N, C-alpha and C positions, 0 to 999 in steps of 0.2 A: 695607465691611460696611454694610448698611442699618441705620440706627439704629432702636431699638424704639419702639413707641407706648406709650401709658399702660399697656397690658397687662403690659409688662415690669417695671412698678414694683410689681406686686402684693405681692412679698415685703417691700417697704419699708412700704407703707401698711397692710397687714393687721394688723400688730402694734399699731397705734394705734386700732383700731376701738372698743375699750372701755377700754384703758389709755392715758390721755392724757398720761402722763409723757414729756415730750419732751427734757428736759435743758436746762440753763441757756442754752447757746448758741442753741438754736432759739427759746426763749421770748424771749431778748433780741432776736433777729432780728425776731420778730413785733412786738414793742413799738416798735422804732424804725421799722419799716415802717408800723405803724399811725399813728404821729405824722406820718410823711411823707404818707401818703394823706389824713389828715384836713386837713393844710395844703393839699394839692392840691384837695380838695373845697371848702374855703372860698374859696380864691383864684379858682377857676374856676367856681364855682356849679354843681358837678356834681350832677345829680339822677338819673342812670341810668348803670349800669355793666355792662360785660361783662368777666368774667375767663375767659380761655381760653388754654391749658389751666389746670387747677386743681391740678396735681400737681408743680409745680416745686420747692416747698420740701419738705424731709423732714419727718417727724413727722406730725401729724394733717392729712390731705388736706382741701382744700376750705374752709378757714376764713379765708383771707387777706382776703376781702371782707366779713367780719362787721362791721367798723367802719362801712363804707358803709351797710349795712342798718340798723345801730343809729342812724345819723344820718338815716334816712328815705329813703335812695336805693332805687330799683328795681334789684335785682341779678339778673343772669342769669349762670349758670355752665354751662360746657360741659365734658363729659367723655366719653372714648371707652371707658369701662369701666362698663357698666350697674350692676353690683352695687356698685361704689364710689360711683356717683352716688346710689344708694339709701341707703347708709350716710351720705353727706354730708348728705342731706336729714334723716336722723334726728338727726345731730349738731346741725344748725342748729335743729331743732325743740326741742331741749333748752333753747334760749335764747328760744323763742317766736318764732323767725324762719322765714320760709318763702320763700326765693328761688326763682326759676325755674331748675331744674336739668334740663338737657336732655342726655340721652345721644346721642352721635353715633357713627358708625362711624370706625375709625382712619384711613380714607382720606378723611374729610370735612373735615379741617382747612383745606383750600383752597377749601371751599364751605360757609361757615357758614350755618346756617338762620336768618338775621336779615336784615331789609331794609336797604337803603342808609341811611346817616345815622340810625340808629335808637337810638344810645346816646351819652351825653356823653363817656364814657371807655371805651376798650378797652385792656386791659392784661394782662400776665402777669409772673410772677416766676420767673425761672431755669428756664423750661420749654422753650425753643426747641430745645435740643440733644437732646431726647427724640423729636423729630418727624421723620418721613421727608422732609418738605418744609417747613421752617420759613419759607422765603421766601413760599410760598403763604399761610401763615397771616398773616404780616405784611401782605401785600397785602389780605387779608380784613379785618384789624383796621382798616386805613385806610379800607376801603369802608364798614364798618358804623358807624364813629364819625363824629359830627358836630362834635366839638370836639378831643379829645385822644387820643393813643396813648402809653402808658407801658410800657417794657420794661426789665427788669433781668436781668443775667446774672452768673455768678461772675467775680471779678476775678483774672486770671492773674498779676498783679504780686505778690500777697502769698504769703508762704512756705507757708501751709497748703495752697494749691492744688497746689504742687509736691510737698509731703509726701504728699498724697493720691494724686497721679498716679504717683509713682515708688516710693513705699514702702508706703503704707497701704491703697490700694484700686486696685491696678493692673488688676484684672479689669473694673472699671467702664468705663474710658475706651474700650476697643474697642467698647463697645456703644452709644456716643452719637456725635452729629455735633459734634465738638469745635470745628469752625470757627465755630460760632455763639456762642462766647465772645468773638469779635472784635466789639467795639462798633462799629468802623468799617464792618464788613459789614452789621450791623443798620441803621446809619444810612443807608448807600447804598441798601439795599433799601427802606426807608421813603421816602426822598426820591424814589426812582424811582416810588413809588406816589402821589406828590403830597403827602407829609407834610413840613411845615417843622419842622426840629428847633429848638426854642426854649430848651432847657436840657439839660445833661448833668452828671453828677457821680458821687459815690460815696456809699454808705450801708452800714450794718452794719459799724461800726468798733470792735469791742470789744477789750480788751487780751489777746486770745488768738487763735491762728491758726485758720483755717477748715478743719478736717479732715473736717467733715460726719459726725463720729462722736462718741458719748459718750466722755467722758474715760477711763473704765475700759477701753473697747475700744482706744483709742489706746495706753494703757499696755501692754496685752497684746501688741499688734502691734510695739511697740518693745522687747519683751522685758523689761519691768519688771513682775515678778511679786511685788508686795508686798501681802500680805493686808490690812495696815492701810490702804494707799492704796485698794485695791479696795473695802473696806468703807466708806471715806469717800465714794467716788463712787457706790456702789450702795445705800447705806443710806437710811432714811426721810428723813433730813435733806436728801438730795440729790434729792428729787422736785420737778420743775419742770413746771408744766402751765398753758398759756395758758387752757385751758378752765376751770380752777379759778378764774382771775381773771374770765373772762366770766360764769360762773354766780354769782359772788359768794362762793364758798367761800374764796377767798384774796384779799380786797380790797386787801391791802398788797403783793401780788406785784409789781405794776408798779414801785412805789417801790423795792423791794428789788433788782429786776433793773436798773433804769435808773441805779443808782448807778455802774454800769460804763460809762455812755455819755459819759464826759468827752471822748473822742476824737471821737465823733460830733458832739458839741455844740461842740467847739472851733472858734473862728473862724480857721480856717486854709484856704488854698486847697485845693480838692479834689485837686489834683495831688499835694500833699504827703500828704494822707490816703490816697491811692491805694496807697502803699507797704504799708499794713496793712489797707485796707478789704477786706471780703469780697465786695462786689458793686459793679459799675458800672451806671449807668442812663442812659437818655435819655428825654426828653419831647418829643413832637412835636405840632404843631398841624395839624389837617386843614383843607383848603380855603385 
């Protein structure tokens, strides 16, 4: 089955157009990713960034590169759904930020509208399996970057992945190209495009499994129908929004969320963390 393009994600992202409540797991994921990207920016003197596609993470689409823009980088975002690109522009404008957001056609991921060697970093987060030809995009990322390529995908070693695949979200997997969770395949494709892999590891290692669902939905799918538990997970006290942190409405949110990051911060080999990590990643150097 041909995997869908970004158009097939409409039902996922539309609910977050004005309601930015993403859930604890997604907000945690964004904060640990933010820290990783900021470290990458500092160590490699990154001044310009391409994120393509922008819809790999659930929740509010298109905000993964906000920390780059806040640090003064030139940010370009590519999306194959024009109305979503418009909404992403609006979301960034709430923060006084104005990246270059370019809508492209779904068949254009293998021919990006950027010159060779035009950005310091080309990257995406967990988006490859949505594309009809992920290999073509990886080759294009190698072409347009003059320094680095960074890619992360869901980690198949952790239990939440298999809970999602066989129990919680079985209808999802026939719609994507699951082979692109294979980090070795990504590595080989980038190396064939002239990228030298300089680092690999895991990220997003909270003390809960990665089901890509709010806790109350997981409870329902598991047949646990407790009104007390559902009220706990859906009540006002369980509203988690990265945008609330970015706008300054909840300045303490990062501190509250990252108290769960002890596994991410533990000085352990990444191979040990991989048993529980939600994502694996690799970083490549161009040229």
